[in-house]
N, C-alpha and C positions, 0 to 999 in steps of 0.2 A: 505494499497498501506507499502510495506520496502521503504527504503531511494532509491536504484536501481531504481525500477518503478514508483517512486514518480518523480526521476529525469528526465527520458525515458521519461515518459507521457510530462511534461515539454518542454524537447529538440524537442519532437514530434509535440509543439504547440497544445498539448492540454491541459485540465484542469485535475489535479492531486487532490487529495484529498484533501491538501491544497498547498501552494505557498511555494516550497524548500526555506529553507537558510543553504548555505555552506559558510566556512573560509578558504580561503587558507591561509596558516601558513608561512610566511618567517620570524621566530625566535621570535614569538609572546610569553610574560611570561605570564603563567598560573598562578592561584592563589594556593599556596599550597597544598590544598585539591584536585587539580585536577593532580596533580605530580606523576611519578613513581619513581621507583629506577632500573636503572639495572647497572650489574655486578661492584654493589656494589657503584655506583654512581648515586646520583639524578639527573632526567633530568629537567633540568631549562627553557628549550626554544622547543617548537613547530616547526617541520619544515617539508617538504615534500620530495618524493624521487625524485620531478619533480627538484630541485635541483643539483642532481647529475651528475657527469660528468662536471658541467658549473661554480661550486659556491665552494669555500674553507672555510667547514664551521666552527667555532670555537671551536663544541664539538661534538662528534661523534654522528650520527642520521643513523639508517638502519632499513628494511623492520619491524622489528618487532617493532621499535616505531612508526612507521607508523598506524601499529595495534593497538597500544594503544592509540594514539590520536585520531584514529575513533571512538573507541569505546568511549573515554570520551566524543566527541562531539554527539554522540548517547544517550549518559546518560541522556546530557541536554537536550533531543529532539529536534536536529536539526540535517541536514543531514553531510554527508561527504563524500569527494571522495578518491581513493586510486590512485596516480600518480604513473606510471613507466616510466622509461627515455630508450630509447634504445640506447646499447653503441655503439663506432664506434672504427677503429680503423687504423694504416699505414700499409702500403705496408710493406713485409717483408726484403725488400731490403734497403731502409729506414734507415739511422743513424742520431743519435740525436748528438749535442752537444750541452754544456752549459758551460758560463762563466758571471763572472761579470766586467762590466767596472767602477771603482771607483771615485766617485765627482771630478769635474775638477773645473775650476776658471770660466768657462761657461755653466756647468752642476750641478745644487748642489747634483742631487741625484745621486744613483748608479743605474748603467742601470744592469737589467737583459737582457742578451742574450742566443739565442738558434740559431742553424745553422741545417738545416734538410739537408741532401746531399740523394739525390736521382738519381736515373738512368738518368734525364731531366734534372739536376742540380741543384743547391743549394737556399735556400730560408732560410734568414737570420731575424729574428724578434725580439727586442728590446724593454725593456719595462721599464719606471723609477718603481725603489722602492723606493715610497713615506712615508713609514714608518709610518703612520696615526694611531695614537692608536684606534681603533675601540671600541665605546661603546660594554659591554657585550650584545651579540647575534646576532651581525651583522657578514654577512661574512668579510673576510679577503681576503688580498692581497698573492698570493702562492707565493713560496721564487723561482719557477722557471717559465720560459715565459710557458704559456698554450696556445696553439694555440685558444683554444675555452675559455674568458673571458671575462665579463663585465670589470674589472678593466681595460685591455689596452687598451680601446679604447680613456680614456682622455690621458694615460699615455704614450701612445707609444712614441719612438724614431724613429722606423721606423716600420712600419705595413707588415706584413708577405707578403701580396700581394700587390705590386706597383705600375703594368701595366701587358701588355700583355705576358712579356718573362718569368712573374711566375708561369702564370697558365699550364706549361707541368710538373712542379714540382709539382703544388699542387694538381695534380689528385694522387698523390702517399700516400699524405697525409691523403686524404678523402675516406676512404675506407667502407666497410658496417664493420658490427661487424667478430672477425677469427671465425674458428669453434668452439675454446674454448669461446669466449665471448659468441656464438650464447648456447650452451650447457647449461654456467652457467642462463643464460639469462630463458631458457627453465626450469630450477630445479626453478629460484625462479618466475617463474610467476606462477607454481604450485602451491608454496605456497598461493599466491597472491589471486590467482580462489579461492580455496578451502576456505579462510579465508572470501572473497569477498561473494562467494557462502551461507556461514552461517551467515555470519550478515546482508546479503541483501544490499549489496553496492556498486554503481558504480566504476568503474577502467576506468582509460582514460592512453591513450598511448602518450608519447612525443616522436614522430618521427621525425619530420620536422623544421627546424629551416628558411627554406625560406630566407626573406633579414636580418634577426637579422644575417644569419651566413655569408651574404656578408660583413655588416660592421663589424661584429668581425674580419674579416681578411683585410680590408682596410683602417676603420674609417669611419666617414661619412661623412667627406669633399671631401675625396676623391671619394666614391661611388655616391655622387652625381654628382659631376663635370663629371665624366665619363659616368653616364649614359648619358648626355648630349652631350660631344665631344668625347668620344671613344663609342658610342653604339655598336658595332660589338665587342670589347673587352669586353664591362660591360655584353652586351647577354650570352656570352661565359662562364665568372664568373658565372653567375645567371643560367646556364645548369650545368654548375660542380656542385653546390649547391645542383641542385634540383635532378640529377642522384644521388646524398648522401640521399637526403633525401627520395625518390623511393627505395632505398636498403632497409633503418632504417624501414619505413613503411610495405615494403611487412615483413618483418623480422618481423615484429608487428602482422602482420595480419595473417603470416603462424603459429607463436607459440601459437594466440589465447589467449582469456581470458581478452580481453582488451573488452569494451565495446563502447569506441569512440575513434577516432584518433585526437591528436592537434597538430598545428602548432604556433609556435612563431611567433610574427607580432609585438611586440613592438616598432620594429623601420622600420615598414612599415607604418606610419599614415602621418597624414598632415601636422606633424611636420618636414618633411623630402620628402615627395613626393606629390606632384601634382596628382590629379583623374586619369589625361591622362596616365602621366606615370607609374601608377599605373594601371591601364589597361592593359598597353601594355606590362610590364613586370612579374606581379605577378597573373592575372587573369588565365590565361593557366594553368599557375603550379598549384594554389589550385584548379581550376575544375580537372585535372586531380589527385589529390591526393585526392579528397573528392569524386571524381568516384571512384576510388580505394576502400578506405572505405565503401561507398554504394554495392559495388557488394558484398562485404563480410557482409554485413549484418549490415555495422556498420554506426555512427553515426561520422561527422567530425566536429572540432570546430575550432574556431581561436580567437586569442590573440590579440585585438589591442583598447588600453584605450583612445585613443582621435583620433578626426576627423571621427568621426561616419556617422553624415548625410551629412559630404562631400562626401564621400565613399561609402553612401549608395547603390547604383546603383551598383559598382562592386561589392559590398560584398553579395550583393541578386544572381546578377550573377556567382558568383563564386561556386553556391552549399554547401553554408555552412551551417550548421544545428543549429551551437550556437555559439553565439559571447560573446568573453568575453572580456571585459567589456563595459556597461553602466555609465559613471562616469557625475552626473546632477552638479557637482562644476568643476571640473579641465576640461571638455570639454564645458562647460556653455549650457548645452543640454535641452532643451525644452523637457520633458516627453512624453508631450501630443503630438509630433509632433514624435518623434520617434514612440509611439504605432501606430499612426498612418499611418509608413511609412513602418512599419516591422510586423503588426500585422498575423498571418497567416501562415506568409513566411519564419520568420527566428526566432529563440529562442533569448532570452537576456539574461543577467546575469549580475550584476551588482545592480545600484541603493543607491549605499551608499558609500561615498567619506572616503577612511580609513585616507588617508593621512592630510585631511580638517577636516573633521567632526567628524570623530571617534579619532581622535587624540586630537582636540579639549575639547573633554570630557566634553560639554556642555550638557545636559542630552537634554533639551528641542530642541535643535537643532538637536540631533541624533534623537530621536521620529518625528520630524516634518518631516526630511531627511526618515524615515524609512517608515512613514504612507504614505507620497505621493509617493513613490515607488509603493508599495503596489495596493494602490487603481488606479493607472494609468494604471502601466505594469500589475499586476497579473491579472486583471479581464480576467477570456478567456484564460488564460492556456500561455503557451509560457514564463513564466518571473521565474527567480532564483534568489531570492535575496542575495546578496554578496558586503560585503565591495571591492570597488577598490583599487589597485589589491590584497592585501593581508593583515593580519596581522603582523604587524612589531614588534621589541623589542619594541618600544615607543609608541607603543599603548596601551593606558590603560586598564585595563580588564573594569574599569566600564561604558568606554563607551562600550564594546564589552557586558556586559549584560546589559546594556539599549537597544541595539541595539536588543538582542533577546526579552527582554518583550514588545517593540515595534512592533516586528513580529507577537508576539502572540495575541495582545492588534488588529492588524490589520485585523486578522481572525476570530476575534469574539471568 
């Protein structure tokens, strides 16, 4: 089997030739012998195009770098995935004005401000520029307010969406890709598809934000409160985001070249929502997107790193083929119980804690966790070993090497 065939077998809950190992990269610093040079500079950190449109990277990263990263992982004997992200646009009628408000006695930070003027009214978004000196490799705060950006959530002075009055203007800001963007996306996907076919690599497309999109727009507390106290407003907001997700998913499936559609769900776990609210608010949308992917002959994956067992029936009912991720440490998950609940019904990725076990760098701890996950979840297929949820700038390479060694050991 090549890497794509192996991953598709695992995602289909079948037994591949061996359990795959994949590593999402969010600024991993590889050793010198695995680096390459581009445009006269060394590429010191590994990323993925999954981060495109939603993060500001400290160094350039493009599709050719994605290809180089894939080749390095394949040369090490492990699998990799090519990520593609579907762009979006605003209505052509929208005008944008940016400005900054200086620090005051009551506000110690510069506040970055952006106003969107739409035919349905104005939206104003204000975010503190906190000015942290990020360690090398980590994403950085942009110098203007982006509508979609993790940095905004804890730093917002005023979120973009504060109530029902903001929904009409919001519809002008969440549009599918423009004709020019679709053309560029088609050209990129043609290049990605050729490389993927040549190397036998799986391609997954990120086209849906779901609840993550809502949280970016409103903040965490406001979203949770609104879901309970203003259900009509909150449902309409969710529907706006879902329509946006559907349009980008339609583009992804129409352009072709992706084996799997992925929806983000980092802000949809039991850290934020009860299983009952998840069922009411999210399951119907997941079912619709999964149905679109399946009708096109593609797989559908969802990303949620905590609350797996509490949400298990919701996840199973949603039509999801693959869940990223199972974290035996952060989620305090009993792997035997997980196996019993999901075996043969939904594939799982994970099994190794990146932030705790790999970051700790203790060889025996890493080996023990890998062997336990492989022997518990890998038997019978439907499992992909993967660090949860990525390899970061502070992930020691010695920990990655130990994980790979233990993975090989588990397969005899």
